[in-house]
C-alpha positions as CSV (number, residue, x, y, z in Angstrom):
1,M,63.7,66.7,23.8
2,E,62.9,68.7,26.7
3,P,65.9,70.1,28.3
4,A,65.4,68.8,31.9
5,L,64.6,65.3,30.4
6,R,68.1,65.7,28.4
7,D,69.7,66.9,31.7
8,A,68.2,63.8,33.4
9,A,69.2,61.4,30.5
10,V,72.6,62.7,30.4
11,L,73.0,61.0,34.0
12,A,71.3,57.8,33.3
13,G,70.9,56.4,36.7
14,R,73.9,57.9,38.1
15,V,74.0,59.9,41.4
16,P,76.2,62.9,41.3
17,V,78.8,63.6,43.9
18,I,77.6,67.0,45.6
19,S,80.4,68.8,47.8
20,N,81.4,71.6,49.5
21,A,84.3,70.9,50.6
22,K,86.0,73.7,48.3
23,A,83.6,76.7,49.5
24,R,84.7,75.5,53.5
25,S,88.4,75.6,52.4
26,V,88.4,78.9,50.1
27,L,86.0,80.8,51.8
28,D,86.6,79.3,55.5
29,W,82.1,79.1,55.3
30,E,80.4,76.7,57.2
31,P,76.9,76.0,56.4
32,R,74.2,76.3,58.5
33,D,72.2,73.9,60.6
34,V,70.0,72.2,58.9
35,T,67.0,72.5,61.5
36,R,67.5,75.8,62.3
37,T,67.5,76.7,58.2
38,V,64.1,74.7,58.0
39,L,62.5,76.9,61.1
40,D,64.0,80.2,59.9
41,T,62.2,79.3,56.8
42,A,59.1,78.3,58.0
43,D,58.9,81.6,60.3
44,S,59.7,84.0,57.4
45,L,56.6,82.5,55.5
46,I,54.7,83.1,58.3
47,G,55.6,86.7,59.0
48,L,55.4,87.5,55.1
49,G,51.7,85.7,55.0
50,L,52.4,83.0,52.7
51,V,51.2,80.5,55.0
52,T,49.5,80.1,58.4
53,P,50.9,78.1,61.5
54,A,49.6,74.6,61.7
55,G,46.7,74.8,63.5
56,K,45.7,78.0,62.6
57,P,43.0,79.4,60.1
């Protein structure tokens, strides 16, 4: 069986619960703002020439 399919079959329709609570408490860490992260990623891709801004060839 394909490994990716095997992993999906194990979940069998269940939604895994993912939490960053331990990182927050142990490391005193705060995640970055989602909007800021998306905008920074877009700026980085544009800066590297991997994509062009909307409306530009």
